[in-house]
C-alpha positions in Angstrom: 15.3 28.4 29.6 15.0 30.4 26.3 17.2 27.8 24.6 14.9 25.0 25.6 11.9 26.9 24.2 13.7 27.4 20.9 14.7 23.7 20.7 11.1 22.6 21.4 9.7 25.0 18.8 12.3 23.7 16.2 11.4 20.1 16.9 7.7 20.8 16.5 8.1 22.6 13.2 10.2 19.8 11.8 8.0 16.9 13.0 6.1 15.1 10.3 2.4 14.4 10.6 1.7 12.3 7.5 -0.9 9.7 8.5 -1.6 6.7 6.4 -5.3 5.9 6.4 -5.5 3.2 3.8 -4.7 0.4 3.8 -5.7 0.2 7.5 -4.5 -2.2 10.1 -6.2 -5.5 9.6 -7.1 -4.9 5.9 -6.5 -7.6 3.2 -4.9 -6.2 0.0 -4.9 -8.3 -3.2 -1.6 -7.6 -4.9 -2.9 -8.7 -8.3 -5.6 -6.0 -8.2 -5.4 -2.2 -8.0 -5.8 -0.9 -4.4 -6.0 2.6 -2.8 -3.3 4.2 -0.8 -4.6 7.2 1.2 -3.0 9.7 3.5 -3.5 12.8 5.5 -0.9 15.6 5.9 -0.4 19.0 7.4 1.4 22.1 5.9 4.6 21.4 7.8 5.0 18.0 6.2 7.5 17.5 3.3 6.2 18.5 -0.1 6.6 14.9 -1.5 7.3 11.4 -0.4 7.6 7.9 -1.8 6.0 4.7 -0.6 7.4 1.3 -0.1 5.8 -2.1 0.8 7.7 -3.6 3.7 7.9 -6.8 5.7 10.5 -6.9 8.5 9.0 -9.8 10.4 10.8 -12.5 8.5 14.5 -12.5 7.4 15.6 -11.2 5.1 13.6 -8.0 5.2 11.6 -7.0 2.1 11.4 -3.4 0.9 9.4 -3.1 -2.4 9.1 0.2 -4.2 5.4 1.0 -4.8 5.0 4.6 -6.0 7.2 7.7 -6.4 7.0 10.6 -5.9 3.7 11.5 -4.3 2.9 15.2 -3.8 1.8 15.6 -0.2 -0.9 18.3 -0.8 -2.6 17.9 2.6 -3.6 14.4 1.8 -5.4 12.3 -0.8 -5.4 8.9 -2.4 -3.6 7.2 -5.3 -4.3 3.9 -7.0 -1.5 1.4 -6.8 -1.7 -0.8 -10.0 -0.5 -4.4 -10.1 1.8 -6.2 -10.0 2.4 -5.4 -6.4 3.6 -8.8 -5.1 7.1 -9.1 -3.7 8.7 -12.5 -4.3 8.4 -14.6 -2.3 5.1 -13.4 -0.9 5.0 -14.0 2.9 2.1 -14.9 5.1 3.2 -12.5 7.8 1.8 -8.9 7.8 3.1 -6.2 5.5 3.2 -2.4 6.0 3.4 0.6 3.7 6.1 3.2 4.5 5.9 6.9 3.5 9.6 7.9 3.2 12.1 10.2 1.8 12.4 9.4 -1.9 15.4 7.3 -2.4 15.8 6.4 1.2 13.2 3.9 2.5 14.7 4.0 5.9 14.0 7.7 6.6 10.3 7.1 7.5 7.7 9.9 7.7 4.8 7.4 8.4 4.0 3.8 8.4 0.7 2.0 8.0 -0.7 -0.6 10.4 -0.1 -4.3 9.7 -2.2 -5.7 6.8 -2.4 -8.9 4.9 -1.1 -9.2 1.3 -2.6 -12.0 -0.8 -2.8 -13.0 -4.5 
């Protein structure tokens, strides 16, 4: 029983709680204009992360490097300056991933679906 308690405590302390608050699900982001990326975090989150623009709805998947590195600092906002349009720009929804820098597939958090337009 003690081993289970230790395992649960270890998992809780290693879990990330980064929360992407902007862009929010349903937003429209203009990739030829600056836009805000905002997040919330807790002290157990990693000290930094990188963000990627993704679209995995259509093949081939798109992963576009947006900003690196961001210091977690409990949360905040950064301005993402253009150009931010992957090519080709798709009509299906995009998301932003907060990830381990250098590894966009190790995900700390992901935004809701939003629309990306020129």
